[in-house]
Every structure is written in structure tokens, then in C-alpha cells.
C-alpha positions as YAML, in Angstrom:
chain: A
units: angstrom
residues:
- id: 1
  name: UNK
  ca: [-13.09, -12.32, -22.70]
- id: 2
  name: UNK
  ca: [-11.84, -9.94, -20.07]
- id: 3
  name: UNK
  ca: [-11.29, -6.20, -21.26]
- id: 4
  name: UNK
  ca: [-8.59, -5.85, -18.92]
- id: 5
  name: UNK
  ca: [-4.94, -6.01, -20.18]
- id: 6
  name: UNK
  ca: [-2.58, -8.20, -19.69]
- id: 7
  name: UNK
  ca: [-1.16, -8.32, -15.63]
- id: 8
  name: UNK
  ca: [1.99, -6.17, -15.40]
- id: 9
  name: UNK
  ca: [4.88, -8.05, -13.38]
- id: 10
  name: UNK
  ca: [6.88, -5.13, -11.82]
- id: 11
  name: UNK
  ca: [6.20, -1.50, -10.61]
- id: 12
  name: UNK
  ca: [9.42, -0.37, -10.14]
- id: 13
  name: UNK
  ca: [10.01, 2.90, -7.42]
- id: 14
  name: UNK
  ca: [12.72, 5.10, -7.88]
- id: 15
  name: UNK
  ca: [13.52, 7.88, -5.06]
- id: 16
  name: UNK
  ca: [14.33, 11.52, -6.44]
- id: 17
  name: UNK
  ca: [17.27, 11.70, -3.73]
- id: 18
  name: UNK
  ca: [18.90, 9.71, -1.03]
- id: 19
  name: UNK
  ca: [16.74, 11.37, 1.71]
- id: 20
  name: UNK
  ca: [13.51, 11.77, -0.82]
- id: 21
  name: UNK
  ca: [10.12, 11.44, 0.81]
- id: 22
  name: UNK
  ca: [8.99, 11.67, -2.95]
- id: 23
  name: UNK
  ca: [9.57, 9.72, -6.06]
- id: 24
  name: UNK
  ca: [8.50, 8.09, -9.40]
- id: 25
  name: UNK
  ca: [6.96, 5.05, -9.62]
- id: 26
  name: UNK
  ca: [7.28, 3.71, -13.12]
- id: 27
  name: UNK
  ca: [5.76, 0.61, -15.06]
- id: 28
  name: UNK
  ca: [6.59, 0.27, -18.94]
- id: 29
  name: UNK
  ca: [5.81, 3.54, -20.52]
- id: 30
  name: UNK
  ca: [3.72, 4.83, -17.42]
- id: 31
  name: UNK
  ca: [6.05, 6.99, -15.20]
- id: 32
  name: UNK
  ca: [3.87, 9.05, -12.02]
- id: 33
  name: UNK
  ca: [4.76, 10.55, -9.04]
- id: 34
  name: UNK
  ca: [4.45, 8.97, -5.35]
- id: 35
  name: UNK
  ca: [4.69, 9.78, -2.08]
- id: 36
  name: UNK
  ca: [7.00, 7.69, 0.03]
- id: 37
  name: UNK
  ca: [7.61, 7.31, 4.08]
- id: 38
  name: UNK
  ca: [8.40, 10.67, 5.69]
- id: 39
  name: UNK
  ca: [11.67, 8.45, 6.78]
- id: 40
  name: UNK
  ca: [12.55, 7.77, 3.17]
- id: 41
  name: UNK
  ca: [13.17, 4.28, 2.15]
- id: 42
  name: UNK
  ca: [15.76, 1.61, 4.52]
- id: 43
  name: UNK
  ca: [17.12, -1.22, 4.29]
- id: 44
  name: UNK
  ca: [15.95, -2.07, 7.87]
- id: 45
  name: UNK
  ca: [12.43, -1.43, 8.50]
- id: 46
  name: UNK
  ca: [11.39, -0.41, 12.29]
- id: 47
  name: UNK
  ca: [7.98, -0.27, 13.43]
- id: 48
  name: UNK
  ca: [7.08, 3.32, 14.08]
- id: 49
  name: UNK
  ca: [10.06, 4.66, 11.86]
- id: 50
  name: UNK
  ca: [7.93, 5.97, 9.12]
- id: 51
  name: UNK
  ca: [10.52, 4.72, 6.35]
- id: 52
  name: UNK
  ca: [9.24, 2.57, 3.38]
- id: 53
  name: UNK
  ca: [11.38, -0.60, 3.44]
- id: 54
  name: UNK
  ca: [13.60, -1.39, 0.49]
- id: 55
  name: UNK
  ca: [12.54, -4.71, -1.49]
- id: 56
  name: UNK
  ca: [10.28, -6.32, -3.57]
- id: 57
  name: UNK
  ca: [6.77, -6.94, -2.23]
- id: 58
  name: UNK
  ca: [3.73, -8.87, -4.12]
- id: 59
  name: UNK
  ca: [0.35, -7.01, -4.50]
- id: 60
  name: UNK
  ca: [-1.80, -9.45, -2.50]
- id: 61
  name: UNK
  ca: [-5.32, -7.58, -2.60]
- id: 62
  name: UNK
  ca: [-7.32, -4.69, -3.04]
- id: 63
  name: UNK
  ca: [-9.39, -2.34, -1.13]
- id: 64
  name: UNK
  ca: [-12.09, 0.16, -1.94]
- id: 65
  name: UNK
  ca: [-14.52, 2.18, 0.33]
- id: 66
  name: UNK
  ca: [-17.95, 1.43, -2.18]
- id: 67
  name: UNK
  ca: [-19.41, 4.49, -0.41]
- id: 68
  name: UNK
  ca: [-17.16, 6.90, -2.20]
- id: 69
  name: UNK
  ca: [-15.29, 5.31, -5.11]
- id: 70
  name: UNK
  ca: [-16.21, 2.77, -7.63]
- id: 71
  name: UNK
  ca: [-14.68, -0.92, -7.38]
- id: 72
  name: UNK
  ca: [-11.06, -0.66, -9.29]
- id: 73
  name: UNK
  ca: [-10.62, -2.79, -12.37]
- id: 74
  name: UNK
  ca: [-7.89, -5.25, -11.43]
- id: 75
  name: UNK
  ca: [-6.89, -8.95, -11.50]
- id: 76
  name: UNK
  ca: [-6.29, -9.17, -8.01]
- id: 77
  name: UNK
  ca: [-8.96, -10.06, -5.40]
- id: 78
  name: UNK
  ca: [-10.97, -6.80, -4.39]
- id: 79
  name: UNK
  ca: [-12.95, -6.32, -1.26]
- id: 80
  name: UNK
  ca: [-15.11, -3.70, 0.04]
- id: 81
  name: UNK
  ca: [-13.76, -1.96, 2.95]
- id: 82
  name: UNK
  ca: [-16.37, -2.06, 6.18]
- id: 83
  name: UNK
  ca: [-16.07, 0.29, 9.10]
- id: 84
  name: UNK
  ca: [-15.36, -2.50, 11.25]
- id: 85
  name: UNK
  ca: [-12.05, -2.89, 9.60]
- id: 86
  name: UNK
  ca: [-8.49, -2.61, 11.38]
- id: 87
  name: UNK
  ca: [-5.09, -3.51, 10.83]
- id: 88
  name: UNK
  ca: [-3.16, -4.59, 14.11]
- id: 89
  name: UNK
  ca: [0.16, -2.12, 14.10]
- id: 90
  name: UNK
  ca: [0.81, -4.08, 18.16]
- id: 91
  name: UNK
  ca: [4.20, -6.00, 17.87]
- id: 92
  name: UNK
  ca: [3.19, -7.62, 20.90]
- id: 93
  name: UNK
  ca: [-0.11, -8.93, 19.77]
- id: 94
  name: UNK
  ca: [-0.60, -12.45, 18.12]
- id: 95
  name: UNK
  ca: [-2.96, -10.43, 15.25]
- id: 96
  name: UNK
  ca: [0.57, -7.96, 14.30]
- id: 97
  name: UNK
  ca: [0.36, -6.89, 10.86]
- id: 98
  name: UNK
  ca: [-2.99, -8.51, 9.65]
- id: 99
  name: UNK
  ca: [-6.70, -7.58, 9.07]
- id: 100
  name: UNK
  ca: [-8.93, -7.10, 12.58]
- id: 101
  name: UNK
  ca: [-12.45, -6.43, 13.41]
- id: 102
  name: UNK
  ca: [-13.19, -3.09, 14.97]
- id: 103
  name: UNK
  ca: [-13.70, -2.57, 18.19]
- id: 104
  name: UNK
  ca: [-9.94, -4.07, 18.82]
- id: 105
  name: UNK
  ca: [-8.10, -3.62, 22.47]
- id: 106
  name: UNK
  ca: [-4.78, -3.70, 20.95]
- id: 107
  name: UNK
  ca: [-3.10, -0.73, 18.80]
- id: 108
  name: UNK
  ca: [-4.51, -0.78, 15.35]
- id: 109
  name: UNK
  ca: [-5.14, 1.64, 12.45]
- id: 110
  name: UNK
  ca: [-8.27, 2.16, 10.94]
- id: 111
  name: UNK
  ca: [-8.87, 0.98, 7.33]
- id: 112
  name: UNK
  ca: [-12.24, 3.00, 7.15]
- id: 113
  name: UNK
  ca: [-10.72, 6.26, 7.45]
- id: 114
  name: UNK
  ca: [-12.16, 9.85, 7.66]
- id: 115
  name: UNK
  ca: [-9.63, 10.76, 4.61]
- id: 116
  name: UNK
  ca: [-9.46, 9.65, 1.08]
- id: 117
  name: UNK
  ca: [-6.21, 7.91, 1.58]
- id: 118
  name: UNK
  ca: [-7.62, 4.01, 1.52]
- id: 119
  name: UNK
  ca: [-10.42, 5.14, -0.84]
- id: 120
  name: UNK
  ca: [-8.49, 2.48, -2.63]
- id: 121
  name: UNK
  ca: [-5.51, 0.41, -0.82]
- id: 122
  name: UNK
  ca: [-3.75, -2.68, -1.85]
- id: 123
  name: UNK
  ca: [-1.90, -4.90, 0.55]
- id: 124
  name: UNK
  ca: [1.75, -5.61, 0.31]
- id: 125
  name: UNK
  ca: [3.87, -8.73, 1.30]
- id: 126
  name: UNK
  ca: [5.40, -7.00, 3.46]
- id: 127
  name: UNK
  ca: [6.07, -8.63, 6.81]
- id: 128
  name: UNK
  ca: [3.03, -10.92, 6.41]
- id: 129
  name: UNK
  ca: [4.61, -14.40, 5.77]
- id: 130
  name: UNK
  ca: [5.55, -14.34, 8.69]
- id: 131
  name: UNK
  ca: [5.18, -11.37, 10.41]
- id: 132
  name: UNK
  ca: [8.30, -10.86, 12.53]
- id: 133
  name: UNK
  ca: [7.14, -8.12, 15.77]
- id: 134
  name: UNK
  ca: [8.33, -4.76, 15.26]
- id: 135
  name: UNK
  ca: [9.91, -5.18, 11.44]
- id: 136
  name: UNK
  ca: [6.99, -2.92, 10.37]
- id: 137
  name: UNK
  ca: [2.94, -3.29, 9.55]
- id: 138
  name: UNK
  ca: [0.40, -1.67, 7.43]
- id: 139
  name: UNK
  ca: [2.66, -1.31, 4.79]
- id: 140
  name: UNK
  ca: [0.17, -0.13, 1.74]
- id: 141
  name: UNK
  ca: [0.38, 1.17, -1.77]
- id: 142
  name: UNK
  ca: [-2.67, 3.61, -0.97]
- id: 143
  name: UNK
  ca: [-3.94, 7.23, -2.55]
- id: 144
  name: UNK
  ca: [-1.85, 10.21, -2.32]
- id: 145
  name: UNK
  ca: [-2.52, 13.17, -0.30]
- id: 146
  name: UNK
  ca: [-2.49, 16.38, -1.72]
- id: 147
  name: UNK
  ca: [1.14, 17.67, -2.76]
- id: 148
  name: UNK
  ca: [2.28, 14.03, -2.05]
- id: 149
  name: UNK
  ca: [3.07, 14.98, 1.38]
- id: 150
  name: UNK
  ca: [4.88, 11.65, 3.24]
- id: 151
  name: UNK
  ca: [3.28, 8.88, 3.96]
- id: 152
  name: UNK
  ca: [4.13, 6.83, 7.30]
- id: 153
  name: UNK
  ca: [6.14, 4.10, 5.41]
- id: 154
  name: UNK
  ca: [3.76, 3.36, 2.52]
- id: 155
  name: UNK
  ca: [3.85, 4.30, -1.36]
- id: 156
  name: UNK
  ca: [0.66, 6.58, -2.64]
- id: 157
  name: UNK
  ca: [-0.17, 8.11, -5.76]
- id: 158
  name: UNK
  ca: [-3.28, 9.65, -7.10]
- id: 159
  name: UNK
  ca: [-6.21, 7.84, -7.87]
- id: 160
  name: UNK
  ca: [-6.01, 7.96, -11.85]
- id: 161
  name: UNK
  ca: [-2.84, 6.68, -11.65]
- id: 162
  name: UNK
  ca: [-3.73, 4.23, -8.86]
- id: 163
  name: UNK
  ca: [-6.58, 3.23, -11.54]
- id: 164
  name: UNK
  ca: [-4.25, 2.93, -14.11]
- id: 165
  name: UNK
  ca: [-1.87, 0.62, -12.84]
- id: 166
  name: UNK
  ca: [-4.16, -1.74, -10.81]
- id: 167
  name: UNK
  ca: [-5.98, -2.24, -14.29]
- id: 168
  name: UNK
  ca: [-2.65, -3.63, -15.54]
- id: 169
  name: UNK
  ca: [-1.87, -6.14, -12.37]
- id: 170
  name: UNK
  ca: [-2.73, -9.22, -11.57]
- id: 171
  name: UNK
  ca: [-1.42, -12.64, -9.04]
- id: 172
  name: UNK
  ca: [2.26, -12.31, -9.33]
- id: 173
  name: UNK
  ca: [2.21, -8.36, -9.88]
- id: 174
  name: UNK
  ca: [4.56, -6.66, -7.04]
- id: 175
  name: UNK
  ca: [6.27, -3.46, -6.33]
- id: 176
  name: UNK
  ca: [10.05, -2.79, -6.09]
- id: 177
  name: UNK
  ca: [11.51, -0.27, -4.04]
- id: 178
  name: UNK
  ca: [15.34, 0.64, -4.42]
...
């Protein structure tokens, strides 16, 4: 028998104001602070706009830095990050908005970061199936910077809150952003 609680379905992001780069992430009785994109929330996501896209995005899988943190408890698929991992953000490349092996000639983001933001990172089903060039890439749920400074379009929380949310998440769980 598993010691994890039954999976939650949806986590809801509520922005603090129309142009807010900070919000609240709510799931049942859990209500935690979160950082949002420097461009606020948009219904018309474009590559590089710094905005967090509005919508419902399924939580697909989790990556974590095994050299820094313990494996998160969750019913979602979990994979240790490796230094070679990157995420393509080049709208003209066939691997746009996909995991890639570094070194990689096209524009990409390193998943193995010097800062702690991706010590735990959740891949969201945002512009993945299919990936439409220019509609945004690497929109993740990850760890927040001190002070919840804005992201490049992702949703970010403290590590303690991430672990609580993941413990109740599994296949079918999603983040709803409005």
C-alpha cells in the first residue's frame, strides 16, 4: 500500500491583480504563494514574451537534481536530471519545445542549472501536443527565487510547497491558470 495521499486533480493559480507577476496557487486547503511570468498572464502566448499562459495544463512528469535534493514523492513519472539535458526553445527547429541532448546547436535552455530553480521541475502539457512554433516553450512548474521574483513564463513555488503539491499529484493532475 502506498503512503502517498490520493492524487489531487487540479491546482489553481490566482493572480493578485491584472498585471501581477505573483499569485496564489490553491489546491484544496493548501494555499501558497507563487511567482508568475514577468509579462503577467496572457491568453495569447508568444515565444519570448515572458508571460504565463492562461489555460489548463496537465502535469506530465517531474525532473529533479539528484546531487542537490531528494527524489520528490509523487505518482507522476520522475526522472533524475543529467548535465546533458536541455530544452529546445528555437521555434524553427523540429525539436522545438522538447527535451534535447546538449551540446545542441539550436537555441535551448539548460535543464541542469547553476541556480536551484530546476532542482525540482514539472513538465506541463503547454504547447506540446503538437508543439506550435512560436507559441511558447519550456513552460514549467518549478522552484521560486527568493522573494518570488518573476519567471520567464513559468509558475514557481518554494521547495516545501512543491513537495506538498507533488505528494498529492498524479496522472491527470493539472495546473489551471486564469
